[in-house]
N, CA, C and O atoms as CSV, one atom per row, in Angstrom:
chain,resi,resn,atom,element,x,y,z
A,1,MET,N,N,30.629,-45.211,-20.285
A,1,MET,CA,C,29.550,-46.175,-20.311
A,1,MET,C,C,29.754,-47.107,-21.498
A,1,MET,O,O,30.285,-46.731,-22.544
A,2,THR,N,N,29.327,-48.282,-21.294
A,2,THR,CA,C,29.454,-49.262,-22.374
A,2,THR,C,C,28.199,-49.267,-23.211
A,2,THR,O,O,27.199,-48.636,-22.867
A,3,ASP,N,N,28.260,-49.961,-24.273
A,3,ASP,CA,C,27.106,-50.087,-25.165
A,3,ASP,C,C,25.937,-50.767,-24.469
A,3,ASP,O,O,24.776,-50.420,-24.689
A,4,HIS,N,N,26.261,-51.738,-23.629
A,4,HIS,CA,C,25.212,-52.495,-22.923
A,4,HIS,C,C,24.417,-51.574,-21.992
A,4,HIS,O,O,23.190,-51.654,-21.939
A,5,GLU,N,N,25.118,-50.695,-21.253
A,5,GLU,CA,C,24.449,-49.772,-20.340
A,5,GLU,C,C,23.588,-48.773,-21.110
A,5,GLU,O,O,22.501,-48.414,-20.655
A,6,ASP,N,N,24.056,-48.327,-22.257
A,6,ASP,CA,C,23.270,-47.396,-23.078
A,6,ASP,C,C,21.984,-48.046,-23.562
A,6,ASP,O,O,20.929,-47.411,-23.565
A,7,ASN,N,N,22.064,-49.291,-23.965
A,7,ASN,CA,C,20.880,-49.997,-24.454
A,7,ASN,C,C,19.864,-50.205,-23.343
A,7,ASN,O,O,18.665,-50.029,-23.558
A,8,SER,N,N,20.332,-50.579,-22.158
A,8,SER,CA,C,19.392,-50.815,-21.063
A,8,SER,C,C,18.732,-49.504,-20.625
A,8,SER,O,O,17.559,-49.494,-20.253
A,9,LEU,N,N,19.474,-48.414,-20.669
A,9,LEU,CA,C,18.901,-47.117,-20.320
A,9,LEU,C,C,17.879,-46.680,-21.364
A,9,LEU,O,O,16.838,-46.121,-21.017
A,10,ASP,N,N,18.165,-46.929,-22.627
A,10,ASP,CA,C,17.204,-46.622,-23.695
A,10,ASP,C,C,15.940,-47.446,-23.533
A,10,ASP,O,O,14.838,-46.953,-23.772
A,11,LEU,N,N,16.093,-48.697,-23.129
A,11,LEU,CA,C,14.919,-49.549,-22.912
A,11,LEU,C,C,14.060,-49.019,-21.762
A,11,LEU,O,O,12.832,-49.026,-21.841
A,12,LEU,N,N,14.709,-48.565,-20.708
A,12,LEU,CA,C,13.960,-48.005,-19.575
A,12,LEU,C,C,13.211,-46.730,-19.983
A,12,LEU,O,O,12.058,-46.541,-19.596
A,13,PHE,N,N,13.853,-45.864,-20.754
A,13,PHE,CA,C,13.183,-44.643,-21.220
A,13,PHE,C,C,12.022,-44.966,-22.159
A,13,PHE,O,O,10.972,-44.327,-22.093
A,14,ALA,N,N,12.204,-45.931,-23.008
A,14,ALA,CA,C,11.134,-46.335,-23.931
A,14,ALA,C,C,9.948,-46.896,-23.162
A,14,ALA,O,O,8.800,-46.624,-23.513
A,15,ALA,N,N,10.206,-47.671,-22.126
A,15,ALA,CA,C,9.121,-48.231,-21.310
A,15,ALA,C,C,8.379,-47.113,-20.565
A,15,ALA,O,O,7.158,-47.158,-20.420
A,16,ALA,N,N,9.127,-46.118,-20.099
A,16,ALA,CA,C,8.487,-45.003,-19.398
A,16,ALA,C,C,7.635,-44.173,-20.351
A,16,ALA,O,O,6.565,-43.696,-19.975
A,17,ARG,N,N,8.115,-43.997,-21.600
A,17,ARG,CA,C,7.325,-43.260,-22.588
A,17,ARG,C,C,6.079,-44.021,-23.003
A,17,ARG,O,O,5.060,-43.410,-23.327
A,18,ALA,N,N,6.145,-45.326,-22.998
A,18,ALA,CA,C,5.001,-46.144,-23.416
A,18,ALA,C,C,3.883,-46.106,-22.386
A,18,ALA,O,O,2.711,-46.178,-22.757
A,19,ASN,N,N,4.205,-45.997,-21.126
A,19,ASN,CA,C,3.194,-45.978,-20.055
A,19,ASN,C,C,3.377,-44.733,-19.188
A,19,ASN,O,O,3.879,-44.836,-18.069
A,20,PRO,N,N,2.980,-43.563,-19.681
A,20,PRO,CA,C,3.155,-42.363,-18.857
A,20,PRO,C,C,2.189,-42.373,-17.671
A,20,PRO,O,O,1.084,-42.905,-17.775
A,21,PRO,N,N,2.603,-41.787,-16.546
A,21,PRO,CA,C,1.712,-41.756,-15.385
A,21,PRO,C,C,0.531,-40.807,-15.653
A,21,PRO,O,O,0.700,-39.738,-16.240
A,22,VAL,N,N,-0.641,-41.212,-15.219
A,22,VAL,CA,C,-1.847,-40.422,-15.427
A,22,VAL,C,C,-2.442,-40.093,-14.056
A,22,VAL,O,O,-2.678,-40.986,-13.241
A,23,LEU,N,N,-2.682,-38.796,-13.810
A,23,LEU,CA,C,-3.297,-38.375,-12.555
A,23,LEU,C,C,-4.809,-38.333,-12.714
A,23,LEU,O,O,-5.325,-37.937,-13.759
A,24,SER,N,N,-5.498,-38.738,-11.689
A,24,SER,CA,C,-6.965,-38.681,-11.746
A,24,SER,C,C,-7.424,-37.236,-11.564
A,24,SER,O,O,-6.660,-36.388,-11.101
A,25,GLY,N,N,-8.658,-36.966,-11.926
A,25,GLY,CA,C,-9.211,-35.620,-11.788
A,25,GLY,C,C,-9.254,-35.166,-10.344
A,25,GLY,O,O,-9.056,-33.986,-10.055
A,26,ASP,N,N,-9.514,-36.104,-9.424
A,26,ASP,CA,C,-9.542,-35.753,-8.001
A,26,ASP,C,C,-8.165,-35.334,-7.511
A,26,ASP,O,O,-8.033,-34.389,-6.734
A,27,ARG,N,N,-7.152,-36.037,-7.966
A,27,ARG,CA,C,-5.781,-35.716,-7.553
A,27,ARG,C,C,-5.355,-34.347,-8.095
A,27,ARG,O,O,-4.710,-33.572,-7.388
A,28,ILE,N,N,-5.716,-34.053,-9.346
A,28,ILE,CA,C,-5.396,-32.752,-9.935
A,28,ILE,C,C,-6.114,-31.637,-9.184
A,28,ILE,O,O,-5.529,-30.585,-8.928
A,29,ALA,N,N,-7.388,-31.865,-8.827
A,29,ALA,CA,C,-8.144,-30.864,-8.065
A,29,ALA,C,C,-7.513,-30.637,-6.693
A,29,ALA,O,O,-7.446,-29.503,-6.218
A,30,LEU,N,N,-7.052,-31.713,-6.056
A,30,LEU,CA,C,-6.403,-31.594,-4.749
A,30,LEU,C,C,-5.104,-30.800,-4.867
A,30,LEU,O,O,-4.830,-29.941,-4.029
A,31,LEU,N,N,-4.305,-31.075,-5.890
A,31,LEU,CA,C,-3.056,-30.332,-6.083
A,31,LEU,C,C,-3.324,-28.858,-6.360
A,31,LEU,O,O,-2.604,-27.985,-5.875
A,32,GLU,N,N,-4.368,-28.585,-7.146
A,32,GLU,CA,C,-4.716,-27.195,-7.438
A,32,GLU,C,C,-5.149,-26.456,-6.174
A,32,GLU,O,O,-4.759,-25.308,-5.960
A,33,GLN,N,N,-5.958,-27.115,-5.334
A,33,GLN,CA,C,-6.409,-26.477,-4.093
A,33,GLN,C,C,-5.238,-26.236,-3.144
A,33,GLN,O,O,-5.181,-25.201,-2.481
A,34,GLN,N,N,-4.309,-27.177,-3.077
A,34,GLN,CA,C,-3.145,-26.997,-2.218
A,34,GLN,C,C,-2.276,-25.845,-2.717
A,34,GLN,O,O,-1.732,-25.083,-1.917
A,35,ALA,N,N,-2.146,-25.717,-4.024
A,35,ALA,CA,C,-1.358,-24.613,-4.579
A,35,ALA,C,C,-2.027,-23.272,-4.286
A,35,ALA,O,O,-1.339,-22.307,-3.954
A,36,LEU,N,N,-3.347,-23.191,-4.400
A,36,LEU,CA,C,-4.055,-21.946,-4.091
A,36,LEU,C,C,-3.960,-21.597,-2.615
A,36,LEU,O,O,-3.836,-20.426,-2.259
A,37,ASP,N,N,-4.019,-22.611,-1.752
A,37,ASP,CA,C,-3.904,-22.373,-0.312
A,37,ASP,C,C,-2.503,-21.901,0.081
A,37,ASP,O,O,-2.343,-21.176,1.063
A,38,ALA,N,N,-1.497,-22.309,-0.679
A,38,ALA,CA,C,-0.123,-21.941,-0.354
A,38,ALA,C,C,0.216,-20.511,-0.760
A,38,ALA,O,O,1.209,-19.959,-0.285
A,39,GLN,N,N,-0.592,-19.899,-1.631
A,39,GLN,CA,C,-0.312,-18.533,-2.065
A,39,GLN,C,C,-0.674,-17.554,-0.958
A,39,GLN,O,O,-1.684,-17.733,-0.276
A,40,PRO,N,N,0.147,-16.513,-0.771
A,40,PRO,CA,C,-0.163,-15.541,0.288
A,40,PRO,C,C,-1.394,-14.713,-0.087
A,40,PRO,O,O,-1.609,-14.389,-1.255
A,41,PHE,N,N,-2.191,-14.381,0.921
A,41,PHE,CA,C,-3.393,-13.566,0.712
A,41,PHE,C,C,-3.005,-12.102,0.758
A,41,PHE,O,O,-2.330,-11.662,1.688
A,42,GLU,N,N,-3.430,-11.348,-0.243
A,42,GLU,CA,C,-3.160,-9.916,-0.296
A,42,GLU,C,C,-4.501,-9.187,-0.322
A,42,GLU,O,O,-5.340,-9.487,-1.171
A,43,PRO,N,N,-4.724,-8.234,0.589
A,43,PRO,CA,C,-6.010,-7.535,0.622
A,43,PRO,C,C,-6.294,-6.793,-0.685
A,43,PRO,O,O,-5.378,-6.413,-1.414
A,44,VAL,N,N,-7.561,-6.601,-0.959
A,44,VAL,CA,C,-7.985,-5.957,-2.196
A,44,VAL,C,C,-7.480,-4.518,-2.250
A,44,VAL,O,O,-7.062,-4.055,-3.311
A,45,TRP,N,N,-7.510,-3.809,-1.130
A,45,TRP,CA,C,-7.096,-2.404,-1.142
A,45,TRP,C,C,-5.616,-2.276,-1.490
A,45,TRP,O,O,-5.216,-1.306,-2.133
A,46,ARG,N,N,-4.803,-3.240,-1.074
A,46,ARG,CA,C,-3.382,-3.168,-1.368
A,46,ARG,C,C,-3.134,-3.403,-2.866
A,46,ARG,O,O,-2.259,-2.774,-3.461
A,47,ARG,N,N,-3.908,-4.310,-3.464
A,47,ARG,CA,C,-3.787,-4.528,-4.907
A,47,ARG,C,C,-4.265,-3.306,-5.678
A,47,ARG,O,O,-3.676,-2.948,-6.698
A,48,ALA,N,N,-5.343,-2.652,-5.192
A,48,ALA,CA,C,-5.864,-1.459,-5.866
A,48,ALA,C,C,-4.847,-0.318,-5.812
A,48,ALA,O,O,-4.656,0.384,-6.805
A,49,VAL,N,N,-4.198,-0.128,-4.675
A,49,VAL,CA,C,-3.187,0.920,-4.549
A,49,VAL,C,C,-2.011,0.616,-5.469
A,49,VAL,O,O,-1.443,1.532,-6.064
A,50,ALA,N,N,-1.642,-0.637,-5.593
A,50,ALA,CA,C,-0.539,-1.011,-6.490
A,50,ALA,C,C,-0.898,-0.731,-7.944
A,50,ALA,O,O,-0.041,-0.313,-8.722
A,51,VAL,N,N,-2.157,-0.955,-8.320
A,51,VAL,CA,C,-2.582,-0.696,-9.701
A,51,VAL,C,C,-2.550,0.801,-9.994
A,51,VAL,O,O,-2.186,1.206,-11.098
A,52,ILE,N,N,-2.926,1.627,-9.016
A,52,ILE,CA,C,-2.942,3.082,-9.202
A,52,ILE,C,C,-1.525,3.619,-9.363
A,52,ILE,O,O,-1.321,4.616,-10.056
A,53,GLY,N,N,-0.566,2.989,-8.749
A,53,GLY,CA,C,0.819,3.455,-8.861
A,53,GLY,C,C,1.465,3.635,-7.501
A,53,GLY,O,O,2.446,4.368,-7.376
A,54,GLY,N,N,0.939,2.987,-6.495
A,54,GLY,CA,C,1.503,3.096,-5.156
A,54,GLY,C,C,1.017,4.356,-4.458
A,54,GLY,O,O,0.044,4.983,-4.879
A,55,LEU,N,N,1.704,4.712,-3.397
A,55,LEU,CA,C,1.299,5.879,-2.617
A,55,LEU,C,C,1.429,7.199,-3.384
A,55,LEU,O,O,0.575,8.067,-3.202
A,56,PRO,N,N,2.445,7.401,-4.229
A,56,PRO,CA,C,2.481,8.649,-5.006
A,56,PRO,C,C,1.282,8.781,-5.949
A,56,PRO,O,O,0.715,9.865,-6.088
A,57,GLY,N,N,0.902,7.687,-6.589
A,57,GLY,CA,C,-0.265,7.726,-7.469
A,57,GLY,C,C,-1.543,7.972,-6.695
A,57,GLY,O,O,-2.426,8.691,-7.163
A,58,LEU,N,N,-1.649,7.382,-5.516
A,58,LEU,CA,C,-2.819,7.600,-4.676
A,58,LEU,C,C,-2.885,9.050,-4.204
A,58,LEU,O,O,-3.972,9.624,-4.131
A,59,GLY,N,N,-1.745,9.645,-3.884
A,59,GLY,CA,C,-1.713,11.054,-3.483
A,59,GLY,C,C,-2.166,11.968,-4.605
A,59,GLY,O,O,-2.926,12.908,-4.375
A,60,GLY,N,N,-1.703,11.698,-5.820
A,60,GLY,CA,C,-2.133,12.493,-6.973
A,60,GLY,C,C,-3.616,12.342,-7.244
A,60,GLY,O,O,-4.288,13.311,-7.598
A,61,LEU,N,N,-4.132,11.125,-7.080
A,61,LEU,CA,C,-5.560,10.891,-7.283
A,61,LEU,C,C,-6.393,11.641,-6.256
A,61,LEU,O,O,-7.415,12.233,-6.602
A,62,VAL,N,N,-5.972,11.624,-5.003
A,62,VAL,CA,C,-6.698,12.340,-3.952
A,62,VAL,C,C,-6.667,13.840,-4.210
A,62,VAL,O,O,-7.683,14.518,-4.058
A,63,ALA,N,N,-5.506,14.362,-4.600
A,63,ALA,CA,C,-5.406,15.798,-4.879
A,63,ALA,C,C,-6.302,16.200,-6.039
A,63,ALA,O,O,-6.950,17.245,-5.978
A,64,SER,N,N,-6.353,15.394,-7.094
A,64,SER,CA,C,-7.203,15.748,-8.235
A,64,SER,C,C,-8.681,15.633,-7.897
A,64,SER,O,O,-9.489,16.407,-8.410
A,65,VAL,N,N,-9.050,14.684,-7.044
A,65,VAL,CA,C,-10.448,14.568,-6.624
A,65,VAL,C,C,-10.855,15.774,-5.784
A,65,VAL,O,O,-11.936,16.331,-5.978
A,66,VAL,N,N,-9.997,16.178,-4.858
A,66,VAL,CA,C,-10.306,17.338,-4.020
A,66,VAL,C,C,-10.426,18.598,-4.865
A,66,VAL,O,O,-11.344,19.392,-4.662
A,67,LEU,N,N,-9.513,18.792,-5.807
A,67,LEU,CA,C,-9.571,19.952,-6.687
A,67,LEU,C,C,-10.827,19.922,-7.554
A,67,LEU,O,O,-11.477,20.950,-7.743
A,68,GLY,N,N,-11.163,18.758,-8.076
A,68,GLY,CA,C,-12.369,18.633,-8.893
A,68,GLY,C,C,-13.630,18.937,-8.109
A,68,GLY,O,O,-14.539,19.594,-8.617
A,69,LEU,N,N,-13.691,18.461,-6.873
A,69,LEU,CA,C,-14.851,18.780,-6.032
A,69,LEU,C,C,-14.913,20.264,-5.720
A,69,LEU,O,O,-15.993,20.854,-5.718
A,70,TRP,N,N,-13.764,20.872,-5.457
A,70,TRP,CA,C,-13.746,22.304,-5.149
A,70,TRP,C,C,-14.228,23.107,-6.348
A,70,TRP,O,O,-15.036,24.023,-6.192
A,71,ILE,N,N,-13.750,22.783,-7.527
A,71,ILE,CA,C,-14.176,23.506,-8.718
A,71,ILE,C,C,-15.641,23.231,-9.015
A,71,ILE,O,O,-16.362,24.132,-9.443
A,72,GLY,N,N,-16.091,22.003,-8.796
A,72,GLY,CA,C,-17.475,21.656,-9.081
A,72,GLY,C,C,-18.464,22.262,-8.115
A,72,GLY,O,O,-19.569,22.626,-8.517
A,73,VAL,N,N,-18.102,22.379,-6.858
A,73,VAL,CA,C,-19.028,22.893,-5.845
A,73,VAL,C,C,-18.989,24.414,-5.773
A,73,VAL,O,O,-20.027,25.053,-5.600
A,74,ALA,N,N,-17.808,24.992,-5.902
A,74,ALA,CA,C,-17.677,26.444,-5.776
A,74,ALA,C,C,-18.267,27.126,-7.017
A,74,ALA,O,O,-18.063,26.685,-8.148
A,75,SER,N,N,-18.988,28.189,-6.775
A,75,SER,CA,C,-19.530,28.942,-7.904
A,75,SER,C,C,-18.411,29.759,-8.543
A,75,SER,O,O,-17.393,30.000,-7.894
A,76,PRO,N,N,-18.565,30.187,-9.781
A,76,PRO,CA,C,-17.497,30.956,-10.439
A,76,PRO,C,C,-17.128,32.233,-9.684
A,76,PRO,O,O,-15.968,32.645,-9.713
A,77,ASP,N,N,-18.094,32.869,-9.007
A,77,ASP,CA,C,-17.767,34.075,-8.243
A,77,ASP,C,C,-16.792,33.766,-7.105
A,77,ASP,O,O,-15.862,34.530,-6.848
A,78,VAL,N,N,-17.014,32.644,-6.431
A,78,VAL,CA,C,-16.140,32.265,-5.324
A,78,VAL,C,C,-14.749,31.931,-5.861
A,78,VAL,O,O,-13.744,32.289,-5.247
A,79,ILE,N,N,-14.692,31.256,-6.987
A,79,ILE,CA,C,-13.391,30.935,-7.579
A,79,ILE,C,C,-12.668,32.218,-7.958
A,79,ILE,O,O,-11.463,32.344,-7.741
A,80,GLY,N,N,-13.397,33.162,-8.519
A,80,GLY,CA,C,-12.780,34.432,-8.892
A,80,GLY,C,C,-12.228,35.164,-7.693
A,80,GLY,O,O,-11.139,35.733,-7.771
A,81,LEU,N,N,-12.949,35.165,-6.580
A,81,LEU,CA,C,-12.462,35.815,-5.369
A,81,LEU,C,C,-11.204,35.128,-4.835
A,81,LEU,O,O,-10.270,35.786,-4.377
A,82,GLN,N,N,-11.193,33.812,-4.901
A,82,GLN,CA,C,-10.029,33.092,-4.388
A,82,GLN,C,C,-8.828,33.267,-5.308
A,82,GLN,O,O,-7.693,33.316,-4.835
A,83,VAL,N,N,-9.057,33.362,-6.604
A,83,VAL,CA,C,-7.954,33.628,-7.529
A,83,VAL,C,C,-7.442,35.044,-7.313
A,83,VAL,O,O,-6.235,35.281,-7.356
A,84,ASP,N,N,-8.363,36.000,-7.078
A,84,ASP,CA,C,-7.949,37.365,-6.766
A,84,ASP,C,C,-7.078,37.391,-5.515
A,84,ASP,O,O,-6.048,38.064,-5.485
A,85,ALA,N,N,-7.491,36.663,-4.491
A,85,ALA,CA,C,-6.732,36.638,-3.244
A,85,ALA,C,C,-5.375,35.971,-3.456
A,85,ALA,O,O,-4.380,36.375,-2.852
A,86,LEU,N,N,-5.335,34.953,-4.311
A,86,LEU,CA,C,-4.087,34.244,-4.548
A,86,LEU,C,C,-3.103,35.084,-5.357
A,86,LEU,O,O,-1.919,35.143,-5.027
A,87,LEU,N,N,-3.588,35.731,-6.415
A,87,LEU,CA,C,-2.707,36.484,-7.294
A,87,LEU,C,C,-2.623,37.964,-6.934
A,87,LEU,O,O,-1.741,38.673,-7.420
A,88,GLY,N,N,-3.504,38.416,-6.115
A,88,GLY,CA,C,-3.566,39.837,-5.794
A,88,GLY,C,C,-4.650,40.481,-6.650
A,88,GLY,O,O,-4.725,40.218,-7.850
A,89,ALA,N,N,-5.475,41.303,-6.061
A,89,ALA,CA,C,-6.642,41.855,-6.756
A,89,ALA,C,C,-6.253,42.713,-7.953
A,89,ALA,O,O,-7.006,42.791,-8.924
A,90,ASP,N,N,-5.099,43.354,-7.901
A,90,ASP,CA,C,-4.693,44.238,-8.995
A,90,ASP,C,C,-3.679,43.550,-9.908
A,90,ASP,O,O,-2.830,44.215,-10.501
A,91,SER,N,N,-3.762,42.239,-10.022
A,91,SER,CA,C,-2.796,41.505,-10.834
A,91,SER,C,C,-2.976,41.819,-12.313
A,91,SER,O,O,-4.099,41.880,-12.813
A,92,GLU,N,N,-1.872,42.014,-12.998
A,92,GLU,CA,C,-1.931,42.291,-14.432
A,92,GLU,C,C,-2.458,41.077,-15.193
A,92,GLU,O,O,-3.090,41.223,-16.240
A,93,LEU,N,N,-2.201,39.890,-14.670
A,93,LEU,CA,C,-2.687,38.675,-15.323
A,93,LEU,C,C,-4.211,38.659,-15.330
A,93,LEU,O,O,-4.822,38.320,-16.343
A,94,LEU,N,N,-4.824,39.022,-14.218
A,94,LEU,CA,C,-6.285,39.028,-14.156
A,94,LEU,C,C,-6.877,40.113,-15.045
A,94,LEU,O,O,-7.964,39.939,-15.597
A,95,GLN,N,N,-6.184,41.212,-15.185
A,95,GLN,CA,C,-6.712,42.286,-16.018
A,95,GLN,C,C,-6.563,41.964,-17.503
A,95,GLN,O,O,-7.342,42.454,-18.320
A,96,SER,N,N,-5.563,41.139,-17.865
A,96,SER,CA,C,-5.336,40.848,-19.279
A,96,SER,C,C,-6.165,39.677,-19.784
A,96,SER,O,O,-6.292,39.499,-20.995
A,97,VAL,N,N,-6.727,38.880,-18.896
A,97,VAL,CA,C,-7.502,37.706,-19.300
A,97,VAL,C,C,-8.972,37.963,-18.999
A,97,VAL,O,O,-9.321,38.370,-17.891
A,98,ASP,N,N,-9.834,37.725,-19.983
A,98,ASP,CA,C,-11.271,37.881,-19.790
A,98,ASP,C,C,-11.859,36.507,-19.507
A,98,ASP,O,O,-11.960,35.669,-20.403
A,99,PHE,N,N,-12.243,36.282,-18.262
A,99,PHE,CA,C,-12.801,34.996,-17.898
A,99,PHE,C,C,-14.273,34.878,-18.284
A,99,PHE,O,O,-14.804,33.768,-18.322
A,100,GLY,N,N,-14.931,35.967,-18.565
A,100,GLY,CA,C,-16.340,35.927,-18.913
A,100,GLY,C,C,-17.243,35.746,-17.704
A,100,GLY,O,O,-18.374,35.279,-17.835
A,101,TRP,N,N,-16.743,36.117,-16.518
A,101,TRP,CA,C,-17.552,35.950,-15.322
A,101,TRP,C,C,-18.526,37.106,-15.126
A,101,TRP,O,O,-19.585,36.943,-14.520
A,102,GLU,N,N,-18.165,38.251,-15.634
A,102,GLU,CA,C,-19.052,39.397,-15.475
A,102,GLU,C,C,-20.085,39.368,-16.604
A,102,GLU,O,O,-19.761,39.115,-17.764
A,103,GLN,N,N,-21.319,39.632,-16.232
A,103,GLN,CA,C,-22.389,39.665,-17.229
A,103,GLN,C,C,-22.973,41.069,-17.244
A,103,GLN,O,O,-23.116,41.715,-16.207
A,104,ASP,N,N,-23.306,41.520,-18.441
A,104,ASP,CA,C,-23.919,42.835,-18.555
A,104,ASP,C,C,-25.375,42.738,-18.115
A,104,ASP,O,O,-26.132,41.884,-18.576
A,105,GLU,N,N,-25.740,43.636,-17.212
A,105,GLU,CA,C,-27.120,43.675,-16.748
A,105,GLU,C,C,-27.776,44.928,-17.306
A,105,GLU,O,O,-27.975,45.899,-16.576
A,106,GLY,N,N,-28.097,44.919,-18.526
A,106,GLY,CA,C,-28.551,46.124,-19.163
A,106,GLY,C,C,-29.962,46.296,-19.257
A,106,GLY,O,O,-30.427,47.304,-19.790
């Protein structure tokens, strides 16, 4: 490029900097609405599952809720019977741990 071409290009850039294009508020609002309309819609439940950690996280949450309800609803006697059935009634573990479920009726 010659010096003349460089000068004319500098003049064009200077003129563009002196008068920058200005968008009206209506035009900006229209562009914003078009951009929002172009975004894909994702259901709320799918976003919630993604926040929890996907399907594995949802499975863990369901399991902990079910366990919490079982412990909350079942009385300690029922839990003790089910633990006895699970570990065996004569389990050494049950004999070595005092759960405090038995009360003295004196």
